[in-house]
C-alpha positions as CSV (number, residue, x, y, z in Angstrom):
1,M,10.7,-15.2,49.0
2,R,12.9,-17.7,47.1
3,S,12.4,-21.4,46.7
4,V,14.3,-24.4,45.4
5,K,12.5,-26.4,42.7
6,C,13.8,-29.6,41.3
7,A,12.4,-32.5,39.3
8,Y,14.1,-34.9,41.7
9,R,13.9,-35.4,45.5
10,I,16.5,-33.3,47.3
11,N,18.4,-34.9,50.2
12,F,19.4,-32.2,52.7
13,A,20.0,-34.9,55.3
14,K,23.5,-35.7,54.1
15,P,26.4,-34.1,56.0
16,H,28.1,-30.9,54.8
17,N,25.3,-29.6,52.7
18,I,24.1,-26.0,52.1
19,S,20.6,-26.4,53.6
20,S,21.2,-24.3,56.7
21,L,22.9,-21.6,54.6
22,L,19.8,-21.4,52.5
23,G,17.3,-21.7,55.4
24,F,16.0,-25.2,54.7
25,S,15.6,-28.0,57.2
26,N,18.0,-30.9,57.1
27,R,15.7,-33.6,55.7
28,W,14.4,-35.1,52.6
29,S,11.8,-33.2,50.6
30,R,8.3,-34.7,50.9
31,D,7.5,-34.8,47.3
32,S,9.4,-35.0,44.0
33,G,10.8,-31.5,44.3
34,M,11.5,-29.0,47.0
35,N,8.4,-27.0,47.7
36,Q,9.5,-25.0,50.7
37,T,9.5,-21.2,50.5
38,V,11.8,-19.4,52.9
39,P,13.7,-16.1,52.6
40,I,17.3,-16.5,51.4
41,N,19.7,-13.8,52.4
42,I,23.3,-14.4,51.5
43,N,25.9,-11.7,51.8
44,V,28.7,-12.0,49.3
45,N,31.9,-10.0,49.7
46,I,34.1,-11.5,47.1
47,I,33.6,-13.4,43.8
48,C,36.0,-16.1,42.9
49,I,36.0,-17.4,39.3
50,E,37.4,-20.9,38.8
51,C,38.2,-22.8,35.6
52,N,39.4,-26.4,35.6
53,M,41.0,-26.0,32.2
54,T,44.0,-24.1,33.6
55,A,47.0,-25.1,35.8
56,D,49.7,-23.5,37.9
57,A,47.5,-21.2,40.0
58,Y,48.2,-21.1,43.8
59,S,46.5,-19.4,46.7
60,N,48.1,-19.6,50.2
61,N,50.4,-22.4,49.0
62,R,47.5,-24.5,47.8
63,Y,46.9,-25.5,44.2
64,V,43.6,-23.9,42.9
65,H,41.7,-23.4,39.7
66,T,41.1,-19.7,40.4
67,I,41.6,-17.5,37.3
68,H,40.2,-14.2,38.9
69,E,38.8,-13.0,42.1
70,F,37.5,-9.6,43.1
71,F,35.5,-7.7,45.7
72,L,32.0,-6.5,44.9
73,S,31.7,-2.8,44.3
74,V,28.0,-2.6,43.5
75,P,24.9,-3.4,45.8
76,P,22.8,-6.5,45.3
77,R,20.7,-6.7,42.1
78,Y,23.0,-4.4,40.2
79,K,25.1,-5.4,37.2
80,I,28.6,-6.5,38.0
81,S,31.1,-5.1,35.5
82,E,34.7,-6.3,36.3
83,R,37.9,-6.1,34.3
84,P,41.1,-7.6,35.6
85,T,43.8,-5.0,36.2
86,Q,46.7,-7.5,36.3
87,I,46.4,-10.2,33.7
88,I,48.1,-13.5,34.5
89,Y,48.4,-16.1,31.7
90,L,48.0,-19.7,32.9
91,P,48.7,-22.8,30.8
92,I,45.7,-24.7,29.5
93,V,45.8,-28.3,30.4
94,V,42.9,-29.8,28.3
95,R,43.2,-30.9,24.7
96,I,39.8,-29.8,23.5
97,V,38.0,-26.6,24.5
98,L,34.3,-26.5,23.5
99,W,32.6,-23.1,23.2
100,I,28.9,-23.2,23.6
C-alpha cells in the first residue's frame, strides 16, 4: 500500500488532476495532509527525460524539452541503467547552470 502525505491540504477536486490515476477520490483531503492509503499500480512503458535548459528539440512537429527517451528493459523495482546510443547535442538556452 502506498499513500500520499503532505504538510498541506491537497485539492483533488480541481479538473485535470492525477487523483483517479493514483486511486484517490476527487475531493479535498479532510485534514492537513492526505491520509488515504490505497494501492497504486502504474504501468510505465517508456521514460521521457526533459530539461528546460535546452532548445531545438522536436517530437511529432511539436517543440519539446525532451533530451532522451527510452523503453524500460527491466521489471519494476530493478535498477534502470540506460546509456544513449545516439547522442544529439542541443543548444543550452539559459545563462547560468547551477549544479547542486
